[in-house]
C-alpha positions in Angstrom: -108.5 25.8 46.6 -110.6 24.2 43.8 -109.9 21.0 44.5 -110.7 20.7 48.0 -114.3 22.2 47.0 -114.6 19.6 44.2 -113.6 16.8 47.0 -115.9 18.4 49.4 -118.9 18.3 47.5 -118.4 15.0 46.1 -118.3 13.7 49.5 -121.7 15.7 50.4 -122.8 14.1 47.5 -122.6 10.7 48.4 -123.8 11.1 52.1 -127.0 12.6 50.4 -127.5 9.8 48.2 -126.7 7.2 50.9 -129.8 9.6 53.6 -131.8 9.7 50.6 -131.4 5.6 49.7 -132.2 5.3 53.3 -135.0 7.1 54.0 -136.8 8.2 50.9 -139.5 6.8 48.6 -138.3 5.3 46.0 -138.8 6.8 42.5 -142.0 6.1 40.3 -139.9 3.8 38.4 -139.8 2.0 41.1 -143.5 1.5 41.5 -145.0 -1.5 39.4 -146.4 -0.2 36.0 -150.1 -1.3 36.8 -149.5 0.5 40.2 -148.8 4.1 38.8 -150.4 7.2 37.5 -150.8 8.3 33.6 -150.5 12.0 32.4 -152.5 13.4 30.0 -152.3 16.8 30.8 -150.2 18.0 33.9 -151.7 18.2 37.1 -150.4 19.8 39.9 -152.0 17.9 43.5 -151.0 21.3 45.4 -153.4 23.5 43.5 -156.4 20.6 44.2 -158.5 21.5 46.9 -161.5 19.2 46.2 -161.6 15.6 45.1 -164.9 14.2 44.0 -165.4 10.1 43.1 -168.0 8.5 41.6 -168.8 5.1 43.5 -169.5 2.3 41.2 -166.6 0.8 39.5 -164.3 3.6 40.6 -164.4 3.8 44.7 -166.0 0.3 44.8 -164.5 -2.4 42.0 -167.1 -5.1 41.4 -165.7 -8.6 40.9 -166.3 -8.4 37.4 -167.3 -12.7 37.0 -169.5 -13.0 39.5 -171.5 -9.2 38.8 -171.5 -9.7 35.2 -172.7 -13.3 35.3 -175.9 -12.2 37.7 -176.8 -9.0 35.0 -176.6 -11.6 32.2 -178.7 -14.0 33.9 -181.2 -11.9 35.2 -181.5 -10.2 31.7 -182.3 -13.2 30.2 -185.0 -13.7 32.4 -186.6 -10.4 31.9 -186.7 -10.8 28.3 -188.4 -14.1 28.7 -190.7 -12.6 31.2 -191.2 -9.4 30.0 -190.0 -9.3 26.3 -192.1 -12.3 25.3 -188.8 -13.9 23.8 -188.3 -17.7 23.5 -187.2 -19.8 26.6 -184.6 -21.1 24.6 -182.7 -18.2 25.5 -182.3 -19.8 28.7 -179.5 -22.1 27.3 -177.1 -18.9 26.1 -173.8 -18.9 28.1 -172.1 -15.9 29.2 -168.9 -15.7 27.6 -166.7 -12.6 29.9 -164.1 -12.8 27.7 -166.0 -12.0 24.8 -166.9 -8.5 25.3 -164.2 -5.2 25.7 -165.0 -2.0 26.5 -165.1 0.5 23.8 -166.5 -1.3 20.9 -170.2 0.0 19.1 -173.2 -1.9 18.4 -174.9 -1.5 15.0 -178.1 -1.9 16.1 -179.6 -2.1 12.5 -177.6 -4.9 11.1 -176.5 -7.0 14.3 -172.9 -5.8 14.5 -170.4 -5.5 16.8 -167.4 -2.8 15.8 -164.2 -2.3 17.0 -162.5 1.9 15.9 -159.7 3.3 15.2 -158.5 6.6 16.4 -159.7 8.2 13.2 -163.5 6.0 13.8 -162.4 4.0 11.0 -164.0 0.2 11.5 -161.1 -2.6 12.2 -162.8 -5.6 13.4 -166.3 -6.1 13.1 -168.1 -9.2 14.6 -172.1 -10.4 13.3 -173.1 -11.7 16.9 -170.2 -13.5 17.9 -168.9 -14.2 14.2 -166.1 -12.2 12.7 -166.9 -10.7 9.7 -163.9 -11.1 6.8 -162.5 -7.9 5.7 -164.3 -8.2 2.3 -168.0 -8.3 4.2 -166.5 -5.5 6.7 -165.9 -3.6 3.1 -169.2 -4.7 2.3 -171.2 -4.1 5.1 -169.3 -0.1 5.8 -167.2 0.6 2.7 -163.9 1.8 4.3 -165.6 5.1 5.5 -165.8 6.9 8.7 -168.7 5.9 11.2 -170.9 8.8 11.8 -171.2 8.0 15.7 -174.1 10.6 15.9 -176.5 8.0 13.9 -179.2 6.6 16.1 -178.1 2.9 14.9 -174.7 2.8 16.8 -174.7 2.8 20.7 -171.3 2.5 22.3 -170.2 0.0 25.4 -168.1 2.4 27.3 -168.7 1.0 30.7 -168.3 -2.0 32.7 -172.0 -2.1 33.1 -172.1 -2.5 29.5 -170.4 -6.1 29.3 -173.2 -8.4 30.4 -175.5 -6.8 28.0 -173.0 -7.0 24.8 -172.2 -10.6 25.6 -176.2 -11.3 25.4 -176.9 -9.0 22.2 -174.3 -10.7 20.5 -175.2 -14.2 21.8 -178.7 -13.6 20.7 -178.1 -12.3 17.0 -175.8 -15.5 16.9 -179.0 -17.8 17.8 -181.1 -16.2 15.7 -179.4 -16.3 12.6 -177.9 -19.9 13.3 -181.7 -21.0 12.6 -183.4 -18.7 10.4 -186.6 -20.6 10.9 -186.4 -21.0 14.3 -188.6 -19.4 17.4 -186.5 -16.5 16.8 -187.5 -15.3 13.8 -190.5 -13.2 14.8 -188.0 -11.0 16.7 -185.8 -8.1 14.1 -182.4 -8.0 14.2 -182.4 -4.0 15.0 -184.9 -4.9 17.9 -182.5 -7.0 19.8 -180.2 -4.2 21.5 -183.0 -2.3 22.6 -184.7 -4.9 23.8 -181.7 -6.2 26.3 -180.6 -2.4 26.5 -184.2 -1.7 28.4 -184.2 -5.3 30.2 -180.7 -4.4 31.3 -182.0 -0.8 32.7 -185.0 -2.6 33.9 -182.9 -4.6 36.9 -181.0 -1.3 37.7 -183.9 0.5 38.3 -186.6 -1.7 39.8 -183.7 -2.7 42.4 -183.7 -5.8 42.1 -180.3 -6.6 40.8 -179.2 -4.4 43.8 -181.0 -6.6 46.0 -179.3 -9.8 45.1 -175.8 -8.1 45.4 -176.4 -6.6 49.0 -177.1 -10.3 50.7 -173.5 -11.5 49.5 -171.4 -8.2 49.4 -168.4 -10.7 49.6 -169.3 -12.5 46.6 -169.9 -9.5 44.1 -166.6 -6.4 45.7 -163.1 -6.4 45.5 -161.8 -5.2 48.7 -158.8 -3.1 48.9 -157.2 -2.7 51.9 -155.2 0.7 50.2 -158.3 2.2 49.8 -159.5 3.6 53.0 -155.7 5.1 53.9 -155.7 6.5 50.1 -158.6 8.5 51.1 -157.9 9.3 54.9 -154.2 10.7 53.2 -156.5 12.9 50.8 -158.3 14.5 54.1 -154.9 14.5 56.2 -153.3 17.0 52.8 -156.3 19.1 53.8 -158.1 17.9 50.7 -162.1 18.0 51.0 -163.6 14.8 49.4 -166.7 14.4 48.2 -169.1 11.5 46.5 -171.1 11.4 43.7 -173.1 8.4 42.2 -175.6 7.4 40.7 -176.8 5.0 43.0 -179.3 5.4 45.5 -178.7 5.8 49.2 -179.4 2.7 50.8 -177.5 0.9 48.3 -174.3 3.3 48.3 -174.6 2.8 52.1 -174.4 -1.2 52.2 -171.4 -1.0 49.7 -169.3 1.7 51.5 -170.0 0.3 54.8 -168.9 -3.0 53.5 -165.6 -1.5 51.6 -164.5 1.7 54.3 -166.2 0.9 57.4 -163.9 0.3 60.4 -164.7 -0.9 63.8 -164.3 2.4 64.8 -165.2 5.0 62.1 -168.0 5.1 59.1 -167.3 5.4 55.6 -169.3 8.7 55.4 -166.7 10.4 58.1 -164.3 10.2 55.4 -166.4 13.1 53.3 -167.4 16.3 53.5 -170.4 16.0 51.1 -172.2 13.1 49.9 -174.4 13.4 46.5 -176.6 10.0 45.5 -179.0 9.6 42.8 -177.3 12.1 40.8 -178.3 11.4 37.3 -174.8 12.0 35.8 -174.2 13.3 33.0 -177.4 15.4 33.1 -175.7 16.5 37.1 -173.7 18.6 34.7 -175.5 20.1 32.6 -178.4 21.0 34.1 -179.1 18.7 37.4 -182.1 19.0 40.0 -182.8 20.6 43.1 -180.9 18.6 46.0 -182.9 17.6 48.4 -181.2 16.7 52.0 -180.6 12.9 53.8 -180.5 12.6 57.3 -178.2 10.6 58.4 -178.0 11.4 62.5 -173.9 12.0 61.8 -172.1 15.1 61.5 -173.4 16.7 64.3 -176.6 17.3 62.5 -175.3 19.1 59.5 -177.1 18.2 55.9 -173.8 17.1 54.1 -176.1 14.0 52.4 -178.1 15.1 49.7 -180.1 13.3 46.8 -179.9 15.1 43.5 -178.5 18.7 42.9 -176.2 19.8 40.5 -172.6 20.5 40.0 -173.5 24.5 41.0 -174.2 23.1 44.3 -171.5 21.1 45.3 -169.0 23.9 44.1 -171.0 26.5 46.3 -170.9 23.3 49.6 -166.9 22.8 49.5 -166.0 26.6 48.6 -164.0 25.2 45.3 -164.8 25.5 41.8 -163.1 24.2 38.3 -159.6 23.5 38.2 -159.4 23.2 41.9 -161.6 19.7 41.9 -160.3 16.6 40.8 -163.2 14.5 40.1 -162.9 10.6 39.6 -165.0 8.6 37.5 -164.3 5.4 35.3 -167.1 6.3 32.1 -166.1 8.1 29.9 -168.9 10.2 29.0 -171.0 10.4 32.0 -167.9 11.1 34.5 -165.5 12.5 32.7 -166.3 14.1 29.4 -169.1 16.0 31.3 -167.4 17.0 34.2 -164.6 18.4 31.9 -166.3 19.9 29.3 -169.1 21.6 31.7 -168.1 22.6 34.4 -163.8 23.1 34.3 -163.1 20.1 36.7 -160.1 18.3 36.3 -160.4 14.6 35.3 -158.9 11.2 37.0 -160.0 8.2 34.7 -160.0 4.7 36.9 -159.7 1.9 34.4 -159.5 -1.1 36.3 -158.7 -3.4 33.1 -155.7 -1.4 33.1 -153.3 -3.8 35.4 -154.1 -6.8 32.9 -153.3 -4.6 29.8 -149.9 -3.7 31.2 -149.3 -7.4 32.7 -149.8 -8.7 29.8 -147.7 -6.1 27.4 -144.5 -6.4 30.1 -144.9 -10.0 29.1 -145.0 -9.6 25.6 -142.8 -7.1 25.2 -139.9 -8.6 23.4 -142.6 -9.8 20.7 -143.8 -6.2 20.6 -140.2 -5.3 20.0 -140.0 -7.5 17.2 -143.1 -6.5 15.7 -141.8 -2.7 15.7 -138.5 -3.8 13.9 -140.7 -5.8 11.4 -142.9 -3.0 10.9 -139.8 -0.5 10.1 -138.1 -3.3 7.7 -141.7 -3.6 5.7 -141.7 0.1 5.6 -137.5 0.1 3.8 -138.3 -2.9 1.4 -141.6 -1.2 -0.2 -140.0 2.1 -0.8 -137.1 0.2 -2.4 -139.4 -2.2 -4.5 -141.4 0.6 -5.2 -138.2 3.0 -6.4 -137.5 -0.4 -8.4 -140.6 -1.0 -10.3 -140.6 2.7 -11.2 -137.2 2.5 -12.6 -138.2 -1.0 -14.2 -141.0 0.8 -16.1 -139.1 4.0 -16.8 -136.5 1.4 -18.4 -139.3 -0.6 -20.6 -140.2 2.6 -22.0 -136.8 3.1 -23.4 -135.9 -0.2 -24.3 -135.5 0.7 -28.0 -135.4 4.1 -28.0 -131.6 5.1 -28.8 -131.2 8.4 -27.4 -133.9 9.0 -25.4 -133.0 11.3 -22.3 -133.1 10.9 -18.7 -136.4 11.9 -17.1 -136.7 14.9 -14.6 -138.0 12.7 -11.8 -135.0 10.6 -11.7 -132.7 12.0 -9.0 -129.8 10.0 -7.1 -130.0 6.6 -7.7 -132.6 6.5 -10.1 -130.6 8.9 -12.5 -127.6 6.9 -12.0 -129.3 3.6 -13.1 -131.1 5.3 -16.1 -127.8 7.1 -17.1 -125.7 3.4 -16.7 -128.9 1.9 -18.6 -129.7 4.1 -21.6 -125.5 4.1 -22.1 -126.0 0.2 -23.0 -126.8 -2.1 -26.1 -130.5 -3.0 -26.7 -129.4 -6.8 -25.8 -127.3 -5.4 -22.6 -130.3 -3.4 -21.4 -132.5 -6.4 -21.7 -130.1 -8.3 -19.5 -130.0 -5.8 -17.0 -133.7 -5.3 -16.7 -134.1 -8.8 -16.4 -131.5 -8.9 -13.6 -133.5 -6.1 -12.0 -136.9 -8.1 -12.4 -135.3 -11.3 -10.5 -134.1 -8.3 -7.8 -137.2 -7.0 -7.6 -139.0 -10.8 -7.4 -136.4 -11.3 -4.5 -137.9 -7.5 -2.4 -141.3 -9.0 -2.8 -140.7 -12.1 -1.8 -138.2 -10.8 1.4 -141.5 -8.6 2.1 -144.4 -11.0 1.7 -141.8 -12.7 4.4 -141.3 -9.8 7.1 -145.1 -9.0 6.9 -145.7 -12.8 7.4 -143.9 -13.2 10.4 -145.5 -9.6 11.9 -149.0 -10.5 11.2 -147.9 -14.1 13.3 -146.5 -12.2 16.1 -149.0 -9.4 15.8 -151.7 -12.5 16.2 -149.6 -13.8 19.4 -150.1 -10.4 21.0 -153.4 -9.9 20.2 -154.8 -13.3 21.3 -152.8 -12.4 24.7 -155.3 -10.0 25.3 -158.2 -10.9 23.5 -158.9 -13.6 20.6 -161.7 -11.5 19.1 -160.6 -7.7 19.7 -156.9 -7.6 20.9 -156.2 -5.0 23.0 -158.3 -2.6 24.5 -156.3 0.7 23.9 -154.4 0.0 20.8 -155.6 -1.0 17.2 -152.4 -2.4 15.7 -150.2 0.6 15.6 -152.9 2.9 16.2 -154.9 4.0 19.7 -158.3 2.3 19.8 -161.3 4.9 19.8 -161.4 4.4 23.5 -157.5 5.0 24.0 -158.3 8.4 21.9 -161.5 8.7 24.2 -158.9 8.4 27.7 -156.4 10.5 26.2 -158.3 13.3 25.1 -160.9 13.3 28.1 -158.7 12.6 31.2 -156.2 14.6 32.7 -154.6 11.3 34.6 -155.5 7.5 34.7 -154.7 4.3 36.7 -156.3 1.3 37.3 -157.7 2.2 41.1 -157.8 5.5 43.5 -155.9 3.1 45.5 -152.8 3.7 43.5 -152.4 7.1 45.0 -150.7 5.8 48.1 -148.0 5.4 46.0 -147.3 9.0 45.8 -147.0 12.3 47.5 -150.1 14.2 48.7 -148.8 17.1 46.4 -147.0 15.3 43.5 -147.2 17.3 40.4 -148.4 15.2 37.7 -146.4 15.3 34.3 -146.9 13.7 30.9 -144.4 12.6 28.5 -143.5 15.0 26.0 -145.4 14.9 22.9 -143.9 14.1 19.9 -145.0 14.9 16.1 -144.2 11.7 13.7 -140.9 13.5 12.3 -139.5 14.3 16.0 -139.2 10.1 17.1 
């Protein structure tokens, strides 16, 4: 009877597997890694009733080279015409691959800094010149950076990339000719001037006016974006837009990216908030002002200003019933999470490139990890042998010295055997051990040297100066730590949600202490 049941179960399992294989979506492992959604904190989409989106660099993905080149060029013009910088800065070239997200600028010294997860400086440049370890230690010692000081500012968004490149180029220009036209401008003044000029072209609408004339040139279209939003709605989720951009610009961009022949982009959203003034929107906000768009049967659903409480009241959901997508760790993710308790999804477009490079260099990363383990073992053996030799030297002429209490295992056995020898034999044995110690030192240097070569190859594949966005050596970078701490989930673009069921349960990997790995 039992054999018959087992046979039936086996046939059923085979039949079920066949049906699943033919008709069900593939598992997450079959989704390309750069299109997956990654989880820091478990998130049940079933419990999410409202989903909000930032626009710039979240729903609307810019063509980075075109957008950043335009920003760079317009900021240069403003520096000359508005801040009185010498005309020679027109010759500066935008270096799109120089800056990565998550860097700090030290306004006082004219340096750019990459931090590890503990806020120690891992890499520093003065302008575009990489500082040596000695120069870095002279400027900062080996201390944690106090990020609360006004001298430090962070480049956390794509909007920061062109101003970071321009800032570094101007500092380098000044340093290259101390008696030149830039001598009257203090290094400590440069960042604030660049920042104000970039702010100006955003604030006065001149940058957006150029973009709106050629939207195809400045944006990356994603054919899966609208279907993703439509599926969210089909699952009963309320959608809202929350952006700092003005309505005219928002309408132009999203009409270009989301409007179809039959439906406006506005039909996708239950609520639209423009000119939100994030992050203040999550802290205090302003009174909301209705913008009449002439659709949604005359019902006001588009507003300027407002605050988070207004959104929650309008939609009838609050706190962790709301998921908000953004690209800015502070303005979008941290504030919405800490101030109002929304769940957070961070869109990190450069994640696609970083994952692809990691996949191509996976064999190097495996060898690096192996070499790190080997070096750790060699250091332990070398240091143990060095300690043992020091104890032997102290007892070389002593006729009957005691074995020290700290000597255990191998060290205890070696010392006992050593002390049982004659002084001449002790000397010979020590010379043999010193030869072994020299061999361990050589192997360690070879191992570390090989690892450094491979790490340089991996770093150069990502960014010649700064390496990976999310890591610094074997540690997570400051930016990586921010993503891990502030974003419940993260991905490279909103449309990646189309690969997942609408009420998917996103679960993170098991967290482990070092002793559990």
